[in-house]
Phi, psi and omega in degrees: 000120179246106180225131179290139179292142178255124183296324183294339176263001181063037187278126170224106189278126178288136181219351185285116183299323181294319178293319179299315178298320180294322179294313180298322178296321180292320179289319179050061184289142175261160186306319185261013177296145179263088188256136172236127178260129177268117178074080182293334178059232180269007176089015183301322176262332182301311183298309179291332175294321180295338177285346187245342185237159179276331181217133179228129173261137177231130175260120182221119183278337182274110185297331177299316182284323181301318179298318181287323182298323182299337180283352180278347181299144180241175180294332184263349182229128181266134180241127176244116180261122178260112179280089190205160173273123181300335178288347180241003188281142178269092182294328182297335181294340182262354187252155170229168179299322181281336184228074176295161184282147165246117185260131181230146175172161172258094189285132176302132183300327187286348178231013188298316182292309177298329179290323176297318177294324178297312180294323179301326179295339179253025188301331180292341181262000189242130176279312178198165175234137171234106188223152173266131180225161171302134184305323181295327178293317179295324176300319177291322181299325186252012184293153174260156179303150175108356181231169183289338180286339182283127183197202185303314180300317180302309186294315182294319179289326179300322181291322194243358184218161166251131186239134178227113175285120188268309178196156179270154181229126182284161181303329184294348179282353184237157172224125352293154182290128175289169181272358184229166175277157177245163174227135175267127191229146175253128180236124179243116176297144179272144174294325177229148180297155183287349175208165182293111183272323185077223179290115185297321181295316180294320178300310181299321180293320180295316179299312181297317181298310184293320181284346172285347178233043191295343178277347180268158173287160179301318180301315180290320182294333182247020188300332180266004184237322183220133177287151182300323181291330177291318178297315181296322180296337178275003178086017180243128181287116180295348178272352179288161176256162182308321183291349180271346186278148170284155181307319182292339178296326179294323178293321178296317178296322179296322179291324179295325183270007182295000000 
């Protein structure tokens, strides 16, 4: 299949056979796994996945590629191509309690963060994710407090997922080659959050609010919502900045501001 990459879709097509084998080995799909691939592209992962599973769902927003992907279906493996934007896709529609989703994909760099938040919203329907991301994004996902890489993505994923960076992938594995390295990562949603979150909406709003003012101290960022002495009484230094807080501190602040 020869199709030119479209910049507006952030397309970088995987083509390295050694990397593809390594990815399939990491996913280790079983015949009856309920797998959905985000962005089938030229079929680099679609074809080997079809060799291992009875049914494969692929989400592909580019209609040129969707038409070609459907031709990869074989007599023994059924392929369902969803012509859709993954940012708008209802992942829960493909899952059941007995067969949660396994999500696989080479995520476009330009939508990777909003797409992770989208998938996170469906965490109860998902068993695991195995995805390629820009290496810098994975660094932010797994960052510890105290640095510039630590932020909203870190805190939200910390609450609801376990993350394991599996291996890095160089630009040469893709066409066109991106300017940055990628990392293949395994993400497992937690049945229960790693700390007491309380009201999820308030928690998410607090995290977003504070990191939108990450240069300010907690006291200044919340001056119209929480008094400094109330913050201090909760064991949080009002002079600290958002990047200094542990993930559970954001939940505590959200409960104080309820």
